[in-house]
C-alpha positions in Angstrom: 23.4 -11.0 -16.1 25.4 -13.3 -18.4 24.4 -11.3 -21.5 27.1 -9.4 -23.3 27.2 -5.6 -23.5 27.1 -5.9 -27.3 23.9 -8.0 -27.1 22.3 -5.6 -24.6 23.1 -2.7 -26.9 21.6 -4.4 -29.9 18.4 -5.2 -27.9 18.2 -1.7 -26.6 18.5 -0.2 -30.1 16.0 -2.7 -31.6 18.7 -4.3 -33.9 18.2 -7.7 -32.3 15.3 -9.7 -31.0 16.3 -11.5 -27.8 15.4 -15.1 -27.1 13.3 -16.0 -24.1 16.4 -17.4 -22.4 18.2 -14.0 -22.8 15.1 -12.1 -21.6 15.0 -14.4 -18.5 18.7 -13.7 -17.8 18.1 -9.9 -18.1 15.0 -10.1 -15.9 16.7 -12.1 -13.2 19.6 -9.6 -13.1 17.2 -6.8 -12.7 15.1 -8.7 -10.2 11.9 -8.3 -12.2 9.6 -10.7 -14.1 9.8 -10.9 -17.9 6.3 -9.5 -18.0 7.7 -6.3 -16.5 9.2 -5.6 -19.9 5.8 -5.5 -21.4 4.0 -3.2 -19.0 3.5 0.5 -19.8 5.0 1.6 -16.6 8.1 -0.6 -16.8 10.4 2.2 -17.8 9.5 4.6 -14.9 8.6 1.9 -12.4 5.2 3.5 -11.8 2.2 4.7 -13.8 0.2 7.8 -12.9 -3.6 7.0 -13.2 -5.2 10.4 -13.5 -8.7 10.6 -12.0 -10.2 12.3 -15.1 -9.0 9.6 -17.4 -9.9 6.6 -15.3 -12.2 4.0 -16.6 -15.6 4.3 -14.9 -18.6 2.0 -14.9 -21.9 3.8 -14.1 -25.1 2.0 -13.7 -28.6 2.4 -12.3 -29.1 5.8 -13.8 -25.9 7.1 -12.1 -26.8 5.8 -8.6 -23.8 3.5 -8.7 -20.3 4.1 -10.1 -17.1 2.1 -10.0 -13.8 3.8 -10.9 -10.8 1.6 -11.8 -7.7 2.3 -9.7 -5.4 0.0 -11.6 -4.0 0.0 -15.1 -6.6 -1.8 -17.2 -5.7 -3.8 -20.3 -3.0 -5.8 -18.5 -3.4 -9.2 -16.8 -3.7 -8.5 -13.1 -4.0 -10.7 -10.0 -6.3 -8.1 -8.5 -8.7 -5.3 -9.5 -9.0 -2.2 -7.3 -12.1 0.1 -7.6 -13.5 3.1 -5.8 -17.3 2.6 -5.5 -19.9 5.4 -5.0 -23.5 4.4 -4.1 -26.4 6.9 -3.9 -28.6 7.0 -0.8 -31.1 4.2 -0.5 -29.8 2.5 -3.6 -29.1 -1.3 -3.8 -26.6 -2.5 -6.4 -26.4 -6.2 -7.3 -22.9 -7.6 -7.5 -21.5 -9.6 -10.4 -20.8 -13.2 -9.6 -17.2 -14.2 -10.3 -15.4 -17.5 -10.9 -15.0 -19.9 -8.0 -12.1 -18.9 -5.8 -12.5 -15.2 -6.4 -12.4 -13.1 -3.3 -13.7 -9.5 -2.6 -12.3 -7.3 0.1 -14.4 -4.2 0.7 -13.7 -1.3 3.0 -16.2 1.6 3.6 -14.5 5.0 3.5 -17.6 7.2 3.8 -21.1 6.5 5.0 -22.7 3.1 5.7 -23.2 0.0 3.5 -25.2 -3.1 4.0 -23.5 -6.0 2.3 -25.7 -9.0 1.5 -23.8 -12.2 0.6 -26.1 -15.1 -0.4 -28.6 -15.1 2.5 -26.6 -13.1 5.1 -26.4 -9.4 5.7 -23.7 -7.3 7.3 -24.0 -3.6 8.1 -20.7 -1.7 7.7 -19.9 1.7 9.1 -17.1 4.0 8.0 -13.8 2.2 8.4 -15.3 -1.3 8.5 -14.2 -4.0 6.1 -15.6 -7.3 4.9 -14.0 -10.2 2.9 -16.2 -12.7 1.1 -16.2 -15.2 -1.7 -17.5 -13.5 -4.9 -18.8 -16.7 -6.6 -22.1 -16.3 -4.9 -24.9 -13.7 -5.2 -24.2 -10.5 -3.4 -25.4 -6.9 -3.3 -24.4 -3.5 -1.8 -27.0 -1.2 -0.3 -26.6 2.3 1.0 -29.2 2.6 3.8 -28.1 6.2 4.6 -29.2 9.6 3.4 -25.9 10.6 1.8 -23.6 9.0 -0.8 -21.5 6.1 0.5 -18.0 5.5 -0.8 -16.0 2.3 -0.5 -12.9 0.7 -2.0 -13.1 -2.9 -3.4 -10.3 -5.2 -4.2 -11.3 -8.3 -6.2 -8.7 -11.1 -6.3 -8.9 -13.7 -9.0 -7.4 -17.1 -8.5 -6.9 -17.5 -12.3 -4.1 -14.9 -12.8 -0.8 -15.3 -11.0 0.3 -12.2 -9.1 2.3 -10.0 -11.4 4.7 -9.1 -8.6 6.1 -12.6 -8.4 9.6 -12.7 -9.6 11.2 -16.0 -10.6 14.4 -16.8 -8.8 17.6 -16.9 -10.8 17.6 -20.7 -11.0 14.1 -20.8 -12.6 14.9 -17.9 -14.9 17.9 -19.7 -16.4 15.9 -22.6 -17.5 
């Protein structure tokens, strides 16, 4: 990495605060971004997201719920949610910034997705991708709960999995 063992030992034992340049060298050697050092799951390389502790948004008197399937509180290039929609319920979507995209796949039941003035009926296994900066809604036309998975990709946050190459990291 170009960082001495002594310096690494001091950083590890919290006896020294590394410069950005030193952090970049260490990150490049480990083939991770500097941001990886700040994430909760950086030590293990993963984070278990227990269902019972997941953040949930419930609206429309419980007829709609969205459970976060990603670590919240960290900048992310994408949000991943499990959606549950009660029979015959319509849930309006939240308009996002221009350039934001939603990818939705139905895992159980049927959903009618309305985007601006167009409607698309989706059966189990069907998916749709659309720009989220326009009005949209999700409607369950069926007689049982519908379940879907939604990935919302924001253009404003660079993907956290991008790793600078060694030449950029040394700058």
